[in-house]
N, C-alpha and C positions, 0 to 999 in steps of 0.2 A: 259285489258279492262280496265279503271278509275272508281270505283265507288266513291258516294261520301256518306257516314253513317253516316248521320250525316253532323259534323264539317266535319269527319277524313273523307280523300283521300285511299281510298283503293285500289290497283293494283288486279285483278284475270287474272292466270296467265292457262287457260286455251288449251296452245297445250304443245305439248311438242318439241315445236322448240322454241319455250316463254323461259318454261322453261329449256331447254339449255345457254338461249341465258344468262340467268341474274341467274340462279348457276352454267355457264363455265366464262359466260366474266361480269361481276358489280357483283357478288358475296364477295369481298370485301368494294362492296356502301350500303350492305345487311344484311350483317353477328351479323346483334345484336340486341338482342335486347327491343321495345323500351324503355322508362323509366318510370318506377311506383314507388306509391308513397311509397309507402309498401317498397317496394326493396331500396329503395337510404336511407330509417330512417334501416331496418333492416346489411344491404351493407355500410355500413358509407361511404353514400353517394357516392354507385355506384363504390367504390374500394373493391369492391370484388372482384376473378377475375370468381367467373357467375354471373354476373350481370353485368359485367364492360363492357361501348363501347373497342368495336370490334377497335383496335387503340396503341401505344406504347404503354401505362398500364398496359393496356393486355398477350401483347404480351415478356415484360419484366416483370412478374407476371408470368403468367408460365413457361416460360424458368424455372425461378426460383423454383418455385414446384417441375418440375419436375427433374430439377438435381439431390438438394438440399433436401431436405420431401422427394417422391420416388424414389429417388435412389440405387441400392440393396444393399448397402450399409448394408442405412436405414433400411432399411423394412427388412432382415433379422436379426439387429441387436434388430427388437421390434418380434419376437422370440417364446418368454419363455411367451409374454405377452398375447399375439396373442393361444397361446397354452392354458393360463391362459381363456381367454373367451371361447375359442374355452367347454373347461369344463363347464363352467356358463353354455352359451350354451344348452351344451349336460344336464343337469344337470334341468335346467330353461323347457325341450323339452321334459324329465321327470315325472318335476312332473308337467309340462301342461295331459298327455299322461291320467296319475293317477289319478287326481284331479280336474282338468276342463279342455276343450272338448276333449269330452274324440272321443265321436261323424269323426270333423273333423281333429283327428293324428290318431284317431284308419283306420278312410277312406282312407289314403295317408299308412298309414307304409302299411294295407291291398293290395293297393293298387301296390305297392312295390314288394312288396310276392310273389304274384297271376304273372302280371309277373314273375317272378324265378321259381316259383312255375307250371306257363306253360312252362315251356322249362328248362324242368330237366339238359340238354348238357346243357344249360348255366350256371347256378348256379354251375353244377360239374369246371365247367372255372374258374371263379369268386369265388369260395370255394378253389381253383385250384391255382393260379394266387395270392388270399392273402397268404394264407401259407407260401409260397410259397419267398413272397418278403416279411411279418411279421417275420417269424420264431420262435421259443419259445414268442418272446418276450413279444408274445397275444393280443398284444396294439396296430390300427392301428393312428398313427403319421399324422401330417399336410404333412410330407418330403415322406414319404412312400404313397399319394396319385399321384408321377407326375411318378408314376410307376408305375404304377395296372392301365392301358391303356386298356382292356380286364374292368374292374372293369368301367372307366368313361365312353366308350363305349355304356355302358348297361345303363349308367345313361342316357346320351342325349338321345336313344331312350324311357326311360320311363319318360321324359317329356316332347320326339315330343310323344308322346299316351294320355296324362297323358293334352298337350295342347286340341290337338286335341276332344278327347273330349270331354272336357268344354267348346271351340268354340265351339263348333258343339248341344249344348242342351242352346245354352246361345244368350241371342238374339242381335239384329244388333247395330249397335251403329251407329250414326255418323263420319265420322271421324271429330275432331276440327283443326278451325281455330287455323297458327302458327300466332303470332303479330314479324315482324318483324321492327327497327329501318330501317333508310337504310337514309348514310352522306349524299348522294346527288345524284343531277338527274341523270337516266339512258338511 
């Protein structure tokens, strides 16, 4: 359905069949964002990968970023920098807990600990897993986290529980409309 909101023609997709046709068949025609004045100024006239129109420039820039900037070797080369940043973040969290935001930080920590305390067998398994993988060095590093499968699984469960509680007590918000720039008629 075509609506004219002021001078702007707006397409409303109101059925699954139409959505499938637009998103599967005509996907290349509608996969860019509309040009906004602020975005153009900040991104060097839409040359940035986040706001560039989906054309050859965007595909080439994305390919360059994936191959060069986010390659495994490049990401691993910044390991020490990430370790330093993690240390700074932990220090910042500790300062936040002790100096400001005591309520929210304490609530988040209490929630995570409550999940473990409620399930002593889970806590025991998490402790054993950490002790087995970390050993006597006594400190969990970024490389250790990938090996701690049980801990990651319980962290996901904790996040799901917290999200479900926060969603159940928050107000319902309407879905926002996502603007799309069409390059050709569908």
